[in-house]
N, C-alpha and C positions, 0 to 999 in steps of 0.2 A: 615540413609535415606538422599537422596539428595533433592534439590529443582527442580521444573519444571518451564520452561518458559511458562507462561500461557496467558499473555496479552502483547501487545505492545501498549503503550498509546501515543496519538498524541494530543498536545495542539492545539486549533484552535478557530476561531471566530464563525464558523457555523458548528456544529457537524452533523446536518442532511445533509447538502450539501456535506461535505467531505465523510460521510458514503455512500451516494448514489454514489458518484464518485468511491470510492474504491470498493464498491459492484459490479459496472459495470466492473471495471478493473479486479478484481479477481474472479468473479462469486461467491461472498459471499452473505450472507443474513444477515439482521438485526436480532440479537438474543436477544437484550435487549436494552431498552431505558428508561432513566429517565430524569429528568429536567437537561438540559445542558450536556447530555452525551448519546452517542449511541455506542453500541458494535456490531461488525460484525464478522462473522466467517464462516468457511466451515462446521462447525459442532456445535452442542450445547453441551458444556462440562458438564460432571458430575464429581463429586469428585472421584467416583470410577474409571472412565476411566482415569482421570489424574493421579491418584495414580498408576494405573496398568502399564502405559507406557507413553512415550513421545508423545505428540499429537501436531498438528499444533496450534500455539497460535492464539488467537482472536486479533482483533484490536479495541481499544477503543478511541473514539474521545471525548475530553472534552473541553467545552467552557472555554476560558480564555480571560481576557480583553486586554492583551498586544499583540503587533504585533511581528511577527517573525523578528529578527534583524540581524542574521548572517547565514552563511552557516551551514546546519545541520551537526552535528557530527555523526549522525546515519541516515542511509537512507535504503529504501527498494530497492531490485533488483527484477525485474520481467522478466520472459522469456516467450515469446509467445509459445503456444503449438499447434496452428492450422493455423498459417499464418507466413509470413516472418516478420522479425524485422521491416522493413520499413512499411509494412502494419499495424502492431500493433501500431507503432508510429503514423501513420495517424489516426487510430481508437481512440487512446488516445487523440490526438489533438481535434478530434470531440467531445470527452466527456468533454473537458475543460482544458486539460493539455497544457503546452507550452514547447518547447525545451529550454534548459538552457545552459549557458556557465559558468562553474565554474573553468575554466582554464584547462580543460582536453585536449585541443589541438585537432587537426584533425586526421583522420585516425584511430580512436579507433573502437573497435568491439562493443561498447555499445553506447547508446544515453542517455544523461542526460536530464531529464525533470523535470518540476515543476508541482505539483498538483494544483488545483484551488486556494489554499491559499499560494502557493510558496514553499511548502516542496519538496526538491529534491528527485528524485528516478531515477533509471537506468533501461532502457530496454536493456536486454542482448541478446545474440544470440538466434535464434529460436530453439525450440525443436520439431517443426513440422516434421513429417515423410517426407523424400524426395520423390518427385513424380516420 
């Protein structure tokens, strides 16, 4: 038997704030919270479902005392499904994200952004149907 990718864990100062931000970005819901930890997802996993097939991972935000110090070695890519990339970038800025320069240069088909705690993520091409 193999393993399953079940959670992506993000260290942060304010799990509630980041969970709220990412719930708004991804249309996820909080599925569990304990002291210093919030888990969000598009579904509530059960052991049986995870064993049966590969399912989308949940995202867990865990409170840590240290600050983010360097560029992420791992980041999320998101693709808007119902609007243009530019419109999605504007929506995410309204939610608290900022555009980032990590040396990607200009003329790229994606936009590098930071979440409210400075974690990088990319907004890729839109997947919205053409009008």
